[in-house]
N, C-alpha and C positions, 0 to 999 in steps of 0.2 A: 734551275739557280738557288741558290739559299742567301742568308744576310751573312752568311759567315765570309763567302766568296765576296760580297759587294765589299764587305767593311775591307776585306785584303785587298781590295781595287783601290781603296781610298778615297772613291767616290761617294762612300756613305758614312754615315756617323750612328750611332746608338739609336736617336729619336729621329731619323730621317726616315721618308717613306718612300719607298719605290712602288711601279707599275712594272708588271713582266707580261710580254707577250710574247708566245711562241713563233718562229719564224719559220717555215722550210728551208731548211738546208739541203747543203747535196749529200750524195751516199758516204762522204766520207766526214763529216762533219754535223752538228746539231749547233743552231741560232735561237738567241733570245735577245729581242727589244726591251731595254731596261730605261724605263724613264724616271727620272730622279728629279723632280721640281720642275725646270721648264725645258732641261736637255735630255736628247733621245742619245742613248748608245748600244754598241751592237759586242753581244758576247758572241763569241765563236768559239767555241770547244771541238778541237780537232779528236777525232775517232783514232785509234789504232791502227786502222785496217792495213795504212802503207807504212809500216816503220821504216822502210827502206830510205822514204824521203821525207825532210824535215818541214812539214807545211807549215807550223807556227813560225819557224824563223824563217824561213823563205817569205812569207806573206809580211809579216809584219817589219821583215829589216827592209824591203822593199818600198812596202809605202811608207815608211820612213824616209828612204831615198828619193822617192817621189816628191813628197812632203819638202825636203831640202832643195829641191829641182823646182818647187813653187809649180806643180802640176794640181791642177784643179780639177774639180768632178771623179775624185775618188775619194775614198774613206782615209780620215787622218787615222795612226796606229796611237791608241793612247799609253796603253800598258800591257806588257803580258804576265801571265801566270803561268808560270813554268809547270810548277809542282802538278797542276791542273789542267794542264796542255790550252789554257785558254788565252785568247788574243782580244783583248779590248779595243772597240774602235770607233769610231765618228758614224752615226747612222744617216742615209742619203735620203731625199725622197726621191720619187719617182714610181714609175708602175712598169711594169714587164711589156715587152716587146713584142707580140704575137704576130705578125705581119714586116717584117722591116720594108721601109720605104728608100729610094735612092739615096733622099737626104741622109738618112739613116747611116747608111753604106761608107755614104763619102765623111762624114763626122766623124764615122768610126776608123777610116782611114787615117783621118786628120789628126784624130788622138794618137795612133804609132807614130806617125810624124813628130807628133810634140814631144813626146816621151824620148825618143831619141835625140831630137835637138837638144834638149833643157838638161839631159842627162851626158852630156858630151863630158863634161867636167869630172862626173862622178864615176866613167864608164869601168875604172880599175875595183871599184867598188860593188860592180855588180856581177854576180855570181853566175855561173851557168846555168842555165833551164834543165828542171826535168827531161829525161829522154832526147838528153841534146845529141846532134851527130854531128860530125865535119865533114865526111865524105858521103857517098851512093853508098857505101859497103858499109857504112855505120847506120845507116837507115836501114838498110836490110838486116842488119843485125837484129834492132830492136824490135822489128815486126818479126823477126824469128822467134825472139825471145820470149813475146807476149803468147805467142803460138804454142811453144815449150809449156810456157806454165798454167795455160787453158788446159792443157791434154796431163798435167799433172793430179789433174781434178776429175777426170773419167771415173774412174771406181767409185766416186761416189753420187753419181750422175746415173741418167738412164741412157738406151741406146741411141736416142736422138743426138744427146750430146756428142758423143761419141762420133755419131757421121757428120756436125756438122763443125766439129776439129777437124776431120776429114777434109772435109770441102773447104776450109781455112789454107789447109794445108797444099792442098792440091791447088788452090788460085794462087798461093805464093808460090810455087814450084810452075806455073804457068808464067807468072811473072817474071821470074829469075830466067827462065829459059829465054822468053823474048828480049830479056834485056842484052843476053849474051850474044845477041843477033847485031848489038849497038858496038860500036866501038869505044875503046874504057875512055880513049882521050875525051870522046862525045858528050859523056855520064860524068868525067872528073870536070871538063869546062862548066855544065850546068852550075858545080858545087863552087863555083869559084866567084861567085857574086859577094862573099861578104856573110857577114852575121848584124842583127839586130836587137836591140832592145824589145824584148816582150812579153806581154802577161801569160804568156804562152796556152792557157786553157781559155782561146779570145773568139767571142761568139757573143750573138745575143740573147743565149742565157745567161749573160754575165753581164748584161747593161740595162739599164733603166732609164724610161723617157721623162723626163721632166719639162714639160713645156716642149721648148725649139730644144733644149740641151739633152744629150746625154750622159749619163753616169756611169762608171765602171766601176766593175765588183771583181770580187776572185782573183787574187794574184798567188797564191798557194802552190804556184809549181813556174813562175817567173822570173826571167833572168834572161842571159844574152843567150842567141837561140839562132839557128838558121832561117834565112827568109820564107824558104820552101814549107817549111814548118809551120810557119804564122800564115803564111797564105793559103796554103792546103787544109788546114785544118779548121780555118775562119770558114772557108765554103763544105767543108765533109763534116761538120758537127751536126748531129740529127736534130737535135731538139727543136732550133728554130731556123732553117734552112734559109738562103738566101738563092737566087736564080743565079744561073749560066752569067746571065748579062751583068748584074749588079758584081758577081765575081771579078769580070772582066773589068769592070769599072774601077773597083778596090786595088786589083794587081795594078792599074794604070796610074792610078795615085799615088799608091807606094812608090812606085818604079821612078815616077817623073820626080818627085820630091826627096826621096831618100838613097835608093839605091841605082838609077841608072843605067840600068844592065840591058842591052840587046837581048830580045826572045826572053824576057822574063814570063810573060803570058804565056807562050808555044811549052818553055819547060815547065812551068807550073801543071799545064793538063796532062802534058806527058808522065809528069809523077802521082796523078791524080789517082790511078787505081793501086797504087801502095799505101796510101793514105786511107784509101776508103777501106781496104782490108784493116790496116790497124783500128781506123773507128769499129769495124764491125766486132772485130778483137774485143775492144771496150764494152760494147753493148752486149755481145756474151757474157764478158767474165761480170757482168753486174748479178748473174746466177749467183755466184761465189761468195758475193757480199750481204746477200739478203738471205731471211729465210724464207723461201715461197714454198707453194704446195704444187704439186708435180703440174696442173695447167698451167699456174703463172710460170713456173720453167718452161713447158714446152711454147708457153705465148713469148717469151723472152731469147726463145731458140730460134724462132722463125723469125720475130724482128729481126737479129741478125744478119741471118739469110735473105731475106729480102733486100736487107739496106745494101747488103753485100752484091746482089745482083742488079742494083738499081743502076741506069746509067747515068753518067753526069752530063750535064748540059754543057753545050759550048756554041 
């Protein structure tokens, strides 16, 4: 970060002083905390890794709508520096959560219910979330595209990478074969539960603890989404996992207060293998985003396969 960018932001003048602290960001962004006088701001620069999805526009616009709906415990969108792919947001105090409690899980479900209730009048302004699908075939297609995308990188990696792709493909084929034994009518009924407004990449890796309150970060992929994607991703995200018992609690709170669908938990468990395959693809794809040595790549391959083979708790 430099003073020219700060001047463009309108937050600083020629004679102002600023303090910079680099904060660990995700694979697709770099983050700096900038302190000016007694105010703290987050400058988030989005990389060009995923040009197909407008992450700056999505996050900034979604946070603007959350502010309009008077949703608290999220960053406030302050300014976009589009020429530099930078979003400027308010800073949220809080600490990372390493072991989510039942209270944390309940508060997370309450947040989803809150944004859906408060944004009802704004729903037409909310765009579709990243990787949105409306039916079971759409879900399968999205996973198949991920595997195909991974396959195209095989020539630049070792044989272990290719074998991992083959295992992902075999798992996908087994899921499709098993699903073919279930009537299409049942599959379609599962997906008639409607949609929810979702942060999309929702999990405790993007949540801070501040006393008894939770604060929520990262809305790069947010929008109107399939409820199963919200539920299963919340359980499947590997960085800070929750237990099977906590997942059931999360689903039940969402169901009782938002969607009211018979058999939602059972259907979510039924869909879990395909979502675990999705996250195995995401883990493996990190190899293609970072310059890693051979050992690091092999460890990432092993991590993806170990995750894929792990059984879901019920």
